ChimeraX commands (.cxc) that place a marker at each C-alpha (Angstrom):
marker #1 position -121.58,10.03,-39.07 radius 0.5
marker #1 position -121.89,12.65,-36.51 radius 0.5
marker #1 position -119.60,14.28,-33.75 radius 0.5
marker #1 position -120.94,11.92,-31.18 radius 0.5
marker #1 position -120.39,9.05,-33.10 radius 0.5
marker #1 position -116.63,9.66,-33.63 radius 0.5
marker #1 position -116.58,10.51,-29.81 radius 0.5
marker #1 position -117.89,7.11,-28.74 radius 0.5
marker #1 position -115.60,5.34,-31.33 radius 0.5
marker #1 position -112.62,7.22,-29.96 radius 0.5
marker #1 position -113.33,6.97,-26.37 radius 0.5
marker #1 position -114.28,3.18,-26.33 radius 0.5
marker #1 position -111.01,2.49,-28.44 radius 0.5
marker #1 position -108.73,4.73,-26.72 radius 0.5
marker #1 position -109.54,3.62,-23.05 radius 0.5
marker #1 position -109.68,-0.11,-24.24 radius 0.5
marker #1 position -106.09,0.21,-25.33 radius 0.5
marker #1 position -104.79,2.49,-23.00 radius 0.5
marker #1 position -105.96,-0.33,-20.04 radius 0.5
marker #1 position -104.05,-2.59,-22.45 radius 0.5
marker #1 position -101.06,-0.84,-22.31 radius 0.5
marker #1 position -101.15,-0.07,-18.42 radius 0.5
marker #1 position -101.53,-3.67,-17.88 radius 0.5
marker #1 position -97.69,-4.10,-18.39 radius 0.5
marker #1 position -96.70,-1.95,-15.54 radius 0.5
marker #1 position -98.10,-4.34,-13.14 radius 0.5
marker #1 position -95.19,-6.53,-13.80 radius 0.5
marker #1 position -92.45,-5.34,-11.44 radius 0.5
marker #1 position -89.47,-5.80,-13.92 radius 0.5
marker #1 position -91.26,-4.19,-16.97 radius 0.5
marker #1 position -90.43,-0.49,-16.38 radius 0.5
marker #1 position -86.78,-1.53,-15.30 radius 0.5
marker #1 position -86.72,-3.43,-18.89 radius 0.5
marker #1 position -88.09,-0.19,-20.77 radius 0.5
marker #1 position -85.62,2.21,-19.33 radius 0.5
marker #1 position -82.33,-0.03,-19.89 radius 0.5
marker #1 position -82.31,1.02,-23.26 radius 0.5
marker #1 position -82.14,4.72,-22.83 radius 0.5
marker #1 position -79.96,4.53,-19.87 radius 0.5
marker #1 position -77.30,2.26,-21.80 radius 0.5
marker #1 position -77.08,4.75,-24.65 radius 0.5
marker #1 position -76.87,7.58,-21.95 radius 0.5
marker #1 position -74.04,5.37,-20.26 radius 0.5
marker #1 position -72.18,5.37,-23.56 radius 0.5
marker #1 position -72.51,8.94,-23.98 radius 0.5
marker #1 position -71.06,9.51,-20.83 radius 0.5
marker #1 position -68.18,7.49,-21.74 radius 0.5
marker #1 position -67.50,9.49,-24.75 radius 0.5
marker #1 position -67.59,12.57,-22.97 radius 0.5
marker #1 position -65.13,11.31,-20.15 radius 0.5
marker #1 position -62.71,10.27,-22.97 radius 0.5
marker #1 position -63.23,13.88,-25.14 radius 0.5
marker #1 position -63.49,16.13,-22.38 radius 0.5
marker #1 position -62.54,14.32,-19.06 radius 0.5
marker #1 position -66.30,14.12,-18.17 radius 0.5
marker #1 position -67.32,17.74,-19.17 radius 0.5
marker #1 position -68.69,19.18,-22.09 radius 0.5
marker #1 position -66.39,18.96,-25.48 radius 0.5
marker #1 position -65.50,22.51,-26.27 radius 0.5
marker #1 position -66.54,22.07,-29.94 radius 0.5
marker #1 position -69.88,20.96,-29.03 radius 0.5
marker #1 position -70.54,24.04,-26.81 radius 0.5
marker #1 position -69.27,26.16,-29.72 radius 0.5
marker #1 position -71.46,24.54,-32.39 radius 0.5
marker #1 position -74.53,24.16,-30.42 radius 0.5
marker #1 position -74.90,26.64,-27.51 radius 0.5
marker #1 position -76.14,24.12,-25.44 radius 0.5
marker #1 position -73.88,24.17,-22.10 radius 0.5
marker #1 position -74.26,20.24,-21.28 radius 0.5
marker #1 position -73.49,17.62,-23.54 radius 0.5
marker #1 position -74.83,14.74,-21.13 radius 0.5
marker #1 position -77.96,16.83,-20.39 radius 0.5
marker #1 position -78.24,17.27,-24.44 radius 0.5
marker #1 position -78.37,13.51,-25.08 radius 0.5
marker #1 position -80.56,12.79,-21.90 radius 0.5
marker #1 position -83.41,14.86,-23.28 radius 0.5
marker #1 position -83.01,13.26,-26.93 radius 0.5
marker #1 position -82.99,9.74,-25.59 radius 0.5
marker #1 position -86.01,10.48,-23.44 radius 0.5
marker #1 position -88.23,10.58,-26.66 radius 0.5
marker #1 position -86.50,7.42,-27.63 radius 0.5
marker #1 position -89.72,5.26,-26.35 radius 0.5
marker #1 position -92.21,7.63,-28.23 radius 0.5
marker #1 position -90.36,7.09,-31.38 radius 0.5
marker #1 position -90.16,3.02,-30.81 radius 0.5
marker #1 position -93.89,3.37,-29.92 radius 0.5
marker #1 position -94.82,5.29,-32.80 radius 0.5
marker #1 position -92.95,2.79,-35.25 radius 0.5
marker #1 position -94.34,-0.41,-33.60 radius 0.5
marker #1 position -97.85,0.87,-32.31 radius 0.5
marker #1 position -99.37,1.46,-35.84 radius 0.5
marker #1 position -98.10,-1.72,-37.13 radius 0.5
marker #1 position -99.19,-3.75,-34.34 radius 0.5
marker #1 position -102.78,-2.04,-34.12 radius 0.5
marker #1 position -103.47,-4.21,-37.45 radius 0.5
marker #1 position -101.18,-7.11,-36.68 radius 0.5
marker #1 position -102.78,-7.75,-33.36 radius 0.5
marker #1 position -106.05,-7.77,-34.97 radius 0.5
marker #1 position -105.14,-10.12,-37.73 radius 0.5
marker #1 position -103.05,-12.54,-35.28 radius 0.5
marker #1 position -106.43,-12.84,-33.41 radius 0.5
marker #1 position -108.88,-13.38,-36.43 radius 0.5
marker #1 position -110.80,-10.27,-35.65 radius 0.5
marker #1 position -109.31,-7.75,-38.40 radius 0.5
marker #1 position -112.05,-8.58,-40.87 radius 0.5
marker #1 position -114.72,-7.76,-38.62 radius 0.5
marker #1 position -113.26,-4.74,-37.38 radius 0.5
marker #1 position -112.25,-3.45,-41.28 radius 0.5
marker #1 position -116.01,-4.25,-42.21 radius 0.5
marker #1 position -117.55,-2.41,-39.23 radius 0.5
marker #1 position -118.90,1.14,-40.43 radius 0.5
marker #1 position -116.78,3.39,-38.60 radius 0.5
marker #1 position -114.49,6.30,-39.35 radius 0.5
marker #1 position -110.90,4.49,-39.93 radius 0.5
marker #1 position -109.22,7.73,-38.85 radius 0.5
marker #1 position -110.43,7.86,-35.34 radius 0.5
marker #1 position -109.99,3.97,-34.97 radius 0.5
marker #1 position -106.44,4.26,-35.90 radius 0.5
marker #1 position -105.83,7.46,-34.02 radius 0.5
marker #1 position -107.03,6.41,-30.72 radius 0.5
marker #1 position -105.47,3.03,-30.71 radius 0.5
marker #1 position -101.93,4.45,-31.34 radius 0.5
marker #1 position -102.49,7.27,-29.20 radius 0.5
marker #1 position -103.24,5.07,-26.42 radius 0.5
marker #1 position -99.71,3.40,-26.80 radius 0.5
marker #1 position -98.06,6.74,-26.93 radius 0.5
marker #1 position -99.89,8.16,-23.72 radius 0.5
marker #1 position -98.65,5.24,-21.90 radius 0.5
marker #1 position -95.14,5.87,-22.95 radius 0.5
marker #1 position -95.25,9.31,-21.74 radius 0.5
marker #1 position -94.67,7.66,-18.17 radius 0.5
marker #1 position -91.12,6.35,-19.21 radius 0.5
marker #1 position -90.37,9.54,-21.06 radius 0.5
marker #1 position -91.00,11.26,-17.63 radius 0.5
marker #1 position -89.19,8.80,-15.71 radius 0.5
marker #1 position -86.11,9.12,-17.87 radius 0.5
marker #1 position -85.80,13.06,-17.44 radius 0.5
marker #1 position -86.72,12.86,-13.75 radius 0.5
marker #1 position -84.14,10.35,-13.23 radius 0.5
marker #1 position -81.69,11.64,-15.35 radius 0.5
marker #1 position -82.00,15.14,-13.62 radius 0.5
marker #1 position -80.38,13.58,-10.86 radius 0.5
marker #1 position -77.15,13.45,-12.72 radius 0.5
marker #1 position -77.22,16.40,-15.37 radius 0.5
marker #1 position -78.30,20.04,-14.83 radius 0.5
marker #1 position -81.58,20.87,-16.22 radius 0.5
marker #1 position -83.65,24.03,-16.03 radius 0.5
marker #1 position -86.67,22.83,-14.23 radius 0.5
marker #1 position -88.95,26.23,-13.47 radius 0.5
marker #1 position -92.82,26.26,-13.81 radius 0.5
marker #1 position -92.32,27.98,-17.34 radius 0.5
marker #1 position -89.65,26.04,-18.90 radius 0.5
marker #1 position -91.73,22.57,-17.69 radius 0.5
marker #1 position -94.76,24.15,-19.32 radius 0.5
marker #1 position -93.04,24.83,-22.28 radius 0.5
marker #1 position -91.48,21.24,-22.78 radius 0.5
marker #1 position -94.67,19.67,-21.84 radius 0.5
marker #1 position -96.43,21.44,-24.48 radius 0.5
marker #1 position -93.91,20.48,-27.09 radius 0.5
marker #1 position -94.22,16.95,-25.68 radius 0.5
marker #1 position -97.87,16.77,-26.04 radius 0.5
marker #1 position -97.64,18.06,-29.63 radius 0.5
marker #1 position -94.79,15.58,-30.41 radius 0.5
marker #1 position -97.05,12.90,-29.54 radius 0.5
marker #1 position -99.89,13.89,-31.75 radius 0.5
marker #1 position -97.28,14.44,-34.45 radius 0.5
marker #1 position -95.63,11.07,-34.23 radius 0.5
marker #1 position -99.00,9.77,-35.03 radius 0.5
marker #1 position -98.29,10.01,-38.89 radius 0.5
marker #1 position -95.50,7.24,-38.47 radius 0.5
marker #1 position -98.19,5.05,-36.88 radius 0.5
marker #1 position -100.41,5.34,-39.76 radius 0.5
marker #1 position -97.36,4.28,-42.08 radius 0.5
marker #1 position -96.56,1.34,-40.45 radius 0.5
marker #1 position -100.51,0.34,-40.22 radius 0.5
marker #1 position -100.25,0.63,-43.95 radius 0.5
marker #1 position -97.35,-1.27,-44.39 radius 0.5
marker #1 position -98.73,-4.05,-41.96 radius 0.5
marker #1 position -101.74,-4.29,-44.34 radius 0.5
marker #1 position -99.71,-5.79,-46.98 radius 0.5
marker #1 position -96.42,-6.97,-45.14 radius 0.5
marker #1 position -97.68,-8.94,-42.24 radius 0.5
marker #1 position -94.92,-8.71,-40.05 radius 0.5
marker #1 position -94.54,-4.94,-39.58 radius 0.5
marker #1 position -92.61,-5.30,-35.99 radius 0.5
marker #1 position -89.71,-6.40,-38.26 radius 0.5
marker #1 position -89.89,-3.18,-40.45 radius 0.5
marker #1 position -90.15,-1.26,-36.86 radius 0.5
marker #1 position -86.84,-2.85,-35.68 radius 0.5
marker #1 position -85.08,-1.76,-38.91 radius 0.5
marker #1 position -86.21,1.64,-38.90 radius 0.5
marker #1 position -85.78,2.51,-35.24 radius 0.5
marker #1 position -81.97,3.20,-35.70 radius 0.5
marker #1 position -82.34,5.26,-38.48 radius 0.5
marker #1 position -84.67,7.41,-36.77 radius 0.5
marker #1 position -82.52,7.59,-33.61 radius 0.5
marker #1 position -79.77,8.74,-36.20 radius 0.5
marker #1 position -81.71,11.31,-38.10 radius 0.5
marker #1 position -83.81,12.89,-35.22 radius 0.5
marker #1 position -80.49,13.81,-33.49 radius 0.5
marker #1 position -81.17,12.14,-30.19 radius 0.5
marker #1 position -77.28,11.88,-29.45 radius 0.5
marker #1 position -75.57,14.47,-31.32 radius 0.5
marker #1 position -76.57,17.76,-33.04 radius 0.5
marker #1 position -78.06,17.56,-36.61 radius 0.5
marker #1 position -75.55,19.94,-37.99 radius 0.5
marker #1 position -73.01,17.05,-37.62 radius 0.5
marker #1 position -74.87,15.03,-40.38 radius 0.5
marker #1 position -74.00,15.62,-44.19 radius 0.5
marker #1 position -76.39,18.11,-46.02 radius 0.5
marker #1 position -78.95,15.61,-47.54 radius 0.5
marker #1 position -79.18,14.23,-44.11 radius 0.5
marker #1 position -79.89,17.26,-42.22 radius 0.5
marker #1 position -82.85,17.87,-44.96 radius 0.5
marker #1 position -84.43,14.39,-44.17 radius 0.5
marker #1 position -83.99,15.10,-40.68 radius 0.5
marker #1 position -85.82,18.39,-40.51 radius 0.5
marker #1 position -88.73,16.49,-42.35 radius 0.5
marker #1 position -89.13,14.38,-39.03 radius 0.5
marker #1 position -91.43,15.97,-36.36 radius 0.5
marker #1 position -89.40,14.02,-33.78 radius 0.5
marker #1 position -86.38,16.37,-34.80 radius 0.5
marker #1 position -88.27,19.32,-33.67 radius 0.5
marker #1 position -90.12,17.92,-30.71 radius 0.5
marker #1 position -86.46,17.41,-29.09 radius 0.5
marker #1 position -85.45,20.59,-29.97 radius 0.5
marker #1 position -88.24,22.13,-28.25 radius 0.5
marker #1 position -87.47,20.05,-24.98 radius 0.5
marker #1 position -83.90,21.14,-25.20 radius 0.5
marker #1 position -84.57,24.78,-25.58 radius 0.5
marker #1 position -86.90,24.86,-22.67 radius 0.5
marker #1 position -84.96,22.42,-20.15 radius 0.5
marker #1 position -81.35,23.21,-21.31 radius 0.5
marker #1 position -81.48,26.99,-22.08 radius 0.5
marker #1 position -84.95,28.22,-20.49 radius 0.5
marker #1 position -86.27,29.22,-23.74 radius 0.5
marker #1 position -90.11,30.16,-23.62 radius 0.5
marker #1 position -92.80,29.92,-26.43 radius 0.5
marker #1 position -91.75,32.87,-28.34 radius 0.5
marker #1 position -87.78,31.91,-28.57 radius 0.5
marker #1 position -89.09,28.47,-29.75 radius 0.5
marker #1 position -91.80,29.52,-32.10 radius 0.5
marker #1 position -89.50,28.23,-34.99 radius 0.5
marker #1 position -89.42,24.79,-33.67 radius 0.5
marker #1 position -92.98,24.78,-32.74 radius 0.5
marker #1 position -94.39,25.68,-35.92 radius 0.5
marker #1 position -92.06,23.14,-37.91 radius 0.5
marker #1 position -93.42,20.29,-35.35 radius 0.5
marker #1 position -96.99,21.26,-36.20 radius 0.5
marker #1 position -96.43,21.29,-39.98 radius 0.5
marker #1 position -94.28,18.10,-40.08 radius 0.5
marker #1 position -96.84,16.20,-37.92 radius 0.5
marker #1 position -99.54,17.51,-40.01 radius 0.5
marker #1 position -97.89,16.21,-43.32 radius 0.5
marker #1 position -96.91,13.14,-41.91 radius 0.5
marker #1 position -100.39,12.35,-40.68 radius 0.5
marker #1 position -101.94,13.33,-44.03 radius 0.5
marker #1 position -99.64,11.12,-46.03 radius 0.5
marker #1 position -99.56,8.26,-43.35 radius 0.5
marker #1 position -103.58,8.07,-43.57 radius 0.5
marker #1 position -103.54,8.17,-47.27 radius 0.5
marker #1 position -101.12,5.38,-47.48 radius 0.5
marker #1 position -103.44,3.56,-44.80 radius 0.5
marker #1 position -106.42,3.79,-47.07 radius 0.5
marker #1 position -105.01,2.99,-50.28 radius 0.5
marker #1 position -103.30,-0.19,-48.59 radius 0.5
marker #1 position -106.59,-1.28,-47.05 radius 0.5
marker #1 position -108.31,-0.91,-50.37 radius 0.5
marker #1 position -105.59,-3.02,-52.18 radius 0.5
marker #1 position -105.84,-5.51,-49.27 radius 0.5
marker #1 position -109.67,-5.64,-49.84 radius 0.5
marker #1 position -109.18,-5.98,-53.82 radius 0.5
marker #1 position -106.72,-8.69,-53.52 radius 0.5
marker #1 position -108.42,-10.60,-50.68 radius 0.5
marker #1 position -105.34,-10.23,-48.22 radius 0.5
marker #1 position -107.80,-8.31,-45.59 radius 0.5
marker #1 position -107.38,-11.14,-42.89 radius 0.5
marker #1 position -104.87,-13.23,-44.27 radius 0.5
marker #1 position -102.28,-13.73,-41.62 radius 0.5
marker link #1:1,2 radius 0.2
marker link #1:2,3 radius 0.2
marker link #1:3,4 radius 0.2
marker link #1:4,5 radius 0.2
marker link #1:5,6 radius 0.2
marker link #1:6,7 radius 0.2
marker link #1:7,8 radius 0.2
marker link #1:8,9 radius 0.2
marker link #1:9,10 radius 0.2
marker link #1:10,11 radius 0.2
marker link #1:11,12 radius 0.2
marker link #1:12,13 radius 0.2
marker link #1:13,14 radius 0.2
marker link #1:14,15 radius 0.2
marker link #1:15,16 radius 0.2
marker link #1:16,17 radius 0.2
marker link #1:17,18 radius 0.2
marker link #1:18,19 radius 0.2
marker link #1:19,20 radius 0.2
marker link #1:20,21 radius 0.2
marker link #1:21,22 radius 0.2
marker link #1:22,23 radius 0.2
marker link #1:23,24 radius 0.2
marker link #1:24,25 radius 0.2
marker link #1:25,26 radius 0.2
marker link #1:26,27 radius 0.2
marker link #1:27,28 radius 0.2
marker link #1:28,29 radius 0.2
marker link #1:29,30 radius 0.2
marker link #1:30,31 radius 0.2
marker link #1:31,32 radius 0.2
marker link #1:32,33 radius 0.2
marker link #1:33,34 radius 0.2
marker link #1:34,35 radius 0.2
marker link #1:35,36 radius 0.2
marker link #1:36,37 radius 0.2
marker link #1:37,38 radius 0.2
marker link #1:38,39 radius 0.2
marker link #1:39,40 radius 0.2
marker link #1:40,41 radius 0.2
marker link #1:41,42 radius 0.2
marker link #1:42,43 radius 0.2
marker link #1:43,44 radius 0.2
marker link #1:44,45 radius 0.2
marker link #1:45,46 radius 0.2
marker link #1:46,47 radius 0.2
marker link #1:47,48 radius 0.2
marker link #1:48,49 radius 0.2
marker link #1:49,50 radius 0.2
marker link #1:50,51 radius 0.2
marker link #1:51,52 radius 0.2
marker link #1:52,53 radius 0.2
marker link #1:53,54 radius 0.2
marker link #1:54,55 radius 0.2
marker link #1:55,56 radius 0.2
marker link #1:56,57 radius 0.2
marker link #1:57,58 radius 0.2
marker link #1:58,59 radius 0.2
marker link #1:59,60 radius 0.2
marker link #1:60,61 radius 0.2
marker link #1:61,62 radius 0.2
marker link #1:62,63 radius 0.2
marker link #1:63,64 radius 0.2
marker link #1:64,65 radius 0.2
marker link #1:65,66 radius 0.2
marker link #1:66,67 radius 0.2
marker link #1:67,68 radius 0.2
marker link #1:68,69 radius 0.2
marker link #1:69,70 radius 0.2
marker link #1:70,71 radius 0.2
marker link #1:71,72 radius 0.2
marker link #1:72,73 radius 0.2
marker link #1:73,74 radius 0.2
marker link #1:74,75 radius 0.2
marker link #1:75,76 radius 0.2
marker link #1:76,77 radius 0.2
marker link #1:77,78 radius 0.2
marker link #1:78,79 radius 0.2
marker link #1:79,80 radius 0.2
marker link #1:80,81 radius 0.2
marker link #1:81,82 radius 0.2
marker link #1:82,83 radius 0.2
marker link #1:83,84 radius 0.2
marker link #1:84,85 radius 0.2
marker link #1:85,86 radius 0.2
marker link #1:86,87 radius 0.2
marker link #1:87,88 radius 0.2
marker link #1:88,89 radius 0.2
marker link #1:89,90 radius 0.2
marker link #1:90,91 radius 0.2
marker link #1:91,92 radius 0.2
marker link #1:92,93 radius 0.2
marker link #1:93,94 radius 0.2
marker link #1:94,95 radius 0.2
marker link #1:95,96 radius 0.2
marker link #1:96,97 radius 0.2
marker link #1:97,98 radius 0.2
marker link #1:98,99 radius 0.2
marker link #1:99,100 radius 0.2
marker link #1:100,101 radius 0.2
marker link #1:101,102 radius 0.2
marker link #1:102,103 radius 0.2
marker link #1:103,104 radius 0.2
marker link #1:104,105 radius 0.2
marker link #1:105,106 radius 0.2
marker link #1:106,107 radius 0.2
marker link #1:107,108 radius 0.2
marker link #1:108,109 radius 0.2
marker link #1:109,110 radius 0.2
marker link #1:110,111 radius 0.2
marker link #1:111,112 radius 0.2
marker link #1:112,113 radius 0.2
marker link #1:113,114 radius 0.2
marker link #1:114,115 radius 0.2
marker link #1:115,116 radius 0.2
marker link #1:116,117 radius 0.2
marker link #1:117,118 radius 0.2
marker link #1:118,119 radius 0.2
marker link #1:119,120 radius 0.2
marker link #1:120,121 radius 0.2
marker link #1:121,122 radius 0.2
marker link #1:122,123 radius 0.2
marker link #1:123,124 radius 0.2
marker link #1:124,125 radius 0.2
marker link #1:125,126 radius 0.2
marker link #1:126,127 radius 0.2
marker link #1:127,128 radius 0.2
marker link #1:128,129 radius 0.2
marker link #1:129,130 radius 0.2
marker link #1:130,131 radius 0.2
marker link #1:131,132 radius 0.2
marker link #1:132,133 radius 0.2
marker link #1:133,134 radius 0.2
marker link #1:134,135 radius 0.2
marker link #1:135,136 radius 0.2
marker link #1:136,137 radius 0.2
marker link #1:137,138 radius 0.2
marker link #1:138,139 radius 0.2
marker link #1:139,140 radius 0.2
marker link #1:140,141 radius 0.2
marker link #1:141,142 radius 0.2
marker link #1:142,143 radius 0.2
marker link #1:143,144 radius 0.2
marker link #1:144,145 radius 0.2
marker link #1:145,146 radius 0.2
marker link #1:146,147 radius 0.2
marker link #1:147,148 radius 0.2
marker link #1:148,149 radius 0.2
marker link #1:149,150 radius 0.2
marker link #1:150,151 radius 0.2
marker link #1:151,152 radius 0.2
marker link #1:152,153 radius 0.2
marker link #1:153,154 radius 0.2
marker link #1:154,155 radius 0.2
marker link #1:155,156 radius 0.2
marker link #1:156,157 radius 0.2
marker link #1:157,158 radius 0.2
marker link #1:158,159 radius 0.2
marker link #1:159,160 radius 0.2
marker link #1:160,161 radius 0.2
marker link #1:161,162 radius 0.2
marker link #1:162,163 radius 0.2
marker link #1:163,164 radius 0.2
marker link #1:164,165 radius 0.2
marker link #1:165,166 radius 0.2
marker link #1:166,167 radius 0.2
marker link #1:167,168 radius 0.2
marker link #1:168,169 radius 0.2
marker link #1:169,170 radius 0.2
marker link #1:170,171 radius 0.2
marker link #1:171,172 radius 0.2
marker link #1:172,173 radius 0.2
marker link #1:173,174 radius 0.2
marker link #1:174,175 radius 0.2
marker link #1:175,176 radius 0.2
marker link #1:176,177 radius 0.2
marker link #1:177,178 radius 0.2
marker link #1:178,179 radius 0.2
marker link #1:179,180 radius 0.2
marker link #1:180,181 radius 0.2
marker link #1:181,182 radius 0.2
marker link #1:182,183 radius 0.2
marker link #1:183,184 radius 0.2
marker link #1:184,185 radius 0.2
marker link #1:185,186 radius 0.2
marker link #1:186,187 radius 0.2
marker link #1:187,188 radius 0.2
marker link #1:188,189 radius 0.2
marker link #1:189,190 radius 0.2
marker link #1:190,191 radius 0.2
marker link #1:191,192 radius 0.2
marker link #1:192,193 radius 0.2
marker link #1:193,194 radius 0.2
marker link #1:194,195 radius 0.2
marker link #1:195,196 radius 0.2
marker link #1:196,197 radius 0.2
marker link #1:197,198 radius 0.2
marker link #1:198,199 radius 0.2
marker link #1:199,200 radius 0.2
marker link #1:200,201 radius 0.2
marker link #1:201,202 radius 0.2
marker link #1:202,203 radius 0.2
marker link #1:203,204 radius 0.2
marker link #1:204,205 radius 0.2
marker link #1:205,206 radius 0.2
marker link #1:206,207 radius 0.2
marker link #1:207,208 radius 0.2
marker link #1:208,209 radius 0.2
marker link #1:209,210 radius 0.2
marker link #1:210,211 radius 0.2
marker link #1:211,212 radius 0.2
marker link #1:212,213 radius 0.2
marker link #1:213,214 radius 0.2
marker link #1:214,215 radius 0.2
marker link #1:215,216 radius 0.2
marker link #1:216,217 radius 0.2
marker link #1:217,218 radius 0.2
marker link #1:218,219 radius 0.2
marker link #1:219,220 radius 0.2
marker link #1:220,221 radius 0.2
marker link #1:221,222 radius 0.2
marker link #1:222,223 radius 0.2
marker link #1:223,224 radius 0.2
marker link #1:224,225 radius 0.2
marker link #1:225,226 radius 0.2
marker link #1:226,227 radius 0.2
marker link #1:227,228 radius 0.2
marker link #1:228,229 radius 0.2
marker link #1:229,230 radius 0.2
marker link #1:230,231 radius 0.2
marker link #1:231,232 radius 0.2
marker link #1:232,233 radius 0.2
marker link #1:233,234 radius 0.2
marker link #1:234,235 radius 0.2
marker link #1:235,236 radius 0.2
marker link #1:236,237 radius 0.2
marker link #1:237,238 radius 0.2
marker link #1:238,239 radius 0.2
marker link #1:239,240 radius 0.2
marker link #1:240,241 radius 0.2
marker link #1:241,242 radius 0.2
marker link #1:242,243 radius 0.2
marker link #1:243,244 radius 0.2
marker link #1:244,245 radius 0.2
marker link #1:245,246 radius 0.2
marker link #1:246,247 radius 0.2
marker link #1:247,248 radius 0.2
marker link #1:248,249 radius 0.2
marker link #1:249,250 radius 0.2
marker link #1:250,251 radius 0.2
marker link #1:251,252 radius 0.2
marker link #1:252,253 radius 0.2
marker link #1:253,254 radius 0.2
marker link #1:254,255 radius 0.2
marker link #1:255,256 radius 0.2
marker link #1:256,257 radius 0.2
marker link #1:257,258 radius 0.2
marker link #1:258,259 radius 0.2
marker link #1:259,260 radius 0.2
marker link #1:260,261 radius 0.2
marker link #1:261,262 radius 0.2
marker link #1:262,263 radius 0.2
marker link #1:263,264 radius 0.2
marker link #1:264,265 radius 0.2
marker link #1:265,266 radius 0.2
marker link #1:266,267 radius 0.2
marker link #1:267,268 radius 0.2
marker link #1:268,269 radius 0.2
marker link #1:269,270 radius 0.2
marker link #1:270,271 radius 0.2
marker link #1:271,272 radius 0.2
marker link #1:272,273 radius 0.2
marker link #1:273,274 radius 0.2
marker link #1:274,275 radius 0.2
marker link #1:275,276 radius 0.2
marker link #1:276,277 radius 0.2
marker link #1:277,278 radius 0.2
marker link #1:278,279 radius 0.2
view
């Protein structure tokens, strides 16, 4: 296939699914419903901070992490919550929606590049979720202190965009699971709290046991959050955050390779077993 063919597949799939995602925002209560989760977790962190440090930053937290504001630390972690949820749900639903509509057989037999199709479909959901991420940061900035300079925002935005691509690996893995296990959203619900725990959204990963820290470092989300915190809490630039940026790119590429390989293997198994379109 030519580059032009790949581009048409990407453009058509991405635009169609992006419009499908944004249609939810025409419902007045959708955005409120989307933001309740992160801000309820943020409220929990606020209560904990009041108990531990009278509303300020716990001394041990500052000593252990170097971040000046515990609540801002939590806020920036939770801003990525929607992206994590979408990465887990979007991949599985990419196949599930086609199966439930009875169109997956036709899609699967279409002579198109599977990687481009899956990548563009899940990318549309993650792109739409950027709006929620931006709103969480913007609203939260009214309650916590962030370093909002042009340079810090640029660094954080670069990390956010790279995280968006890095999380695609989760989508491919969930799509692979959905080809055999026809209810992938149940698996997404199961995995979401684990991702929240291991990515350090609400506390530094140094508080985790050693083995869990190793697992956490293998998650691209962990490094994406670290970039955002370094830029918007400490004002660090690209040079100071070269390590997290590098790890974000490497873990994202590794997840993508593993996820796509798993998707292709499961697709071939579904074809061989006759379960391709079974719902």
